[in-house]
Structures are given as structure tokens and as C-alpha cells.
C-alpha positions in Angstrom: 26.9 -21.5 -4.8 28.6 -22.0 -7.6 27.9 -19.9 -11.0 26.0 -17.5 -8.3 27.1 -14.2 -7.6 26.8 -13.9 -3.9 26.8 -9.8 -4.5 23.8 -9.9 -6.5 22.0 -12.2 -4.0 22.9 -9.8 -0.9 22.1 -6.9 -3.1 18.0 -8.5 -3.2 17.9 -9.4 -0.1 18.3 -5.0 0.7 17.6 -3.1 -2.3 13.6 -1.7 -2.6 11.4 -1.8 -5.4 11.9 2.1 -6.6 8.2 2.4 -8.0 4.8 0.8 -8.7 2.6 -1.3 -7.0 5.3 -2.9 -4.3 7.6 0.8 -4.3 9.5 0.3 -0.8 9.0 -3.5 -1.2 12.6 -5.5 -0.2 13.2 -6.6 -3.6 13.0 -10.8 -2.5 9.8 -10.3 -0.9 8.1 -8.9 -4.1 5.0 -11.7 -4.6 5.6 -14.0 -7.8 2.6 -12.2 -9.5 4.1 -9.6 -9.5 7.3 -10.7 -11.0 5.3 -12.8 -13.3 3.6 -9.8 -14.9 6.8 -8.4 -15.6 8.0 -11.3 -17.2 5.4 -11.3 -20.0 5.4 -7.3 -19.9 9.3 -7.1 -20.1 11.8 -6.2 -17.0 13.0 -3.3 -16.6 16.3 -2.5 -18.4 19.6 -2.4 -16.7 20.4 -3.8 -13.0 16.9 -3.4 -11.5 15.5 -5.9 -14.4 18.8 -8.2 -13.7 18.0 -8.2 -10.2 14.3 -9.0 -10.5 14.6 -11.7 -13.0 17.4 -13.4 -10.6 14.2 -13.0 -8.0 11.9 -14.5 -10.1 14.2 -17.6 -11.2 14.8 -18.2 -7.2 10.8 -18.2 -6.6 10.4 -19.4 -9.1 12.1 -22.5 -8.6 11.6 -22.8 -5.0 15.2 -21.7 -4.1 14.1 -19.3 -1.5 15.8 -21.2 1.3 19.2 -20.0 -0.7 18.4 -16.0 1.1 17.9 -17.1 4.4 21.6 -17.0 5.5 22.4 -13.9 3.5 19.3 -12.0 4.9 20.2 -12.8 8.5 24.0 -11.9 7.8 22.6 -8.0 6.4 20.2 -7.4 9.1 
């Protein structure tokens, strides 16, 4: 996974959405429609915005299989 920060991938499989409609949902489990809404309205600032953008790009490009081994290792 050249060019991909594995720590970010691990974080999005653990960190939960801290607010809003999907509060308490693991970032990797957020629906694409919610991530599209953030893309239109503006991602949150800082690390959370970067994490959400990463999840959005993964889902948009059909790369959720990248997270399978990571999710298995963090359970």
C-alpha cells in the first residue's frame, strides 16, 4: 500500500463519529450519502475532516476491501 498511511486506515476502522446524525458510528461504516453531504457542505477541520475524506475516497473508488484485514486486526 505505497503512499497510504496505514495508521490513518487503522484509525478510520476504530474512531467513531463524534457528532451528528451518525454519532457513535465507526467512520468506515458511515454511509456514502453522509460523506457526500460533507463533501458538498465542507468537511470538518483538522484530523476528523482528513479521516472522513479518506473514508469518502475509499468508498467512492470501491476500495473497502483494503479495510478487511485492518478491521480483523483491531477487533
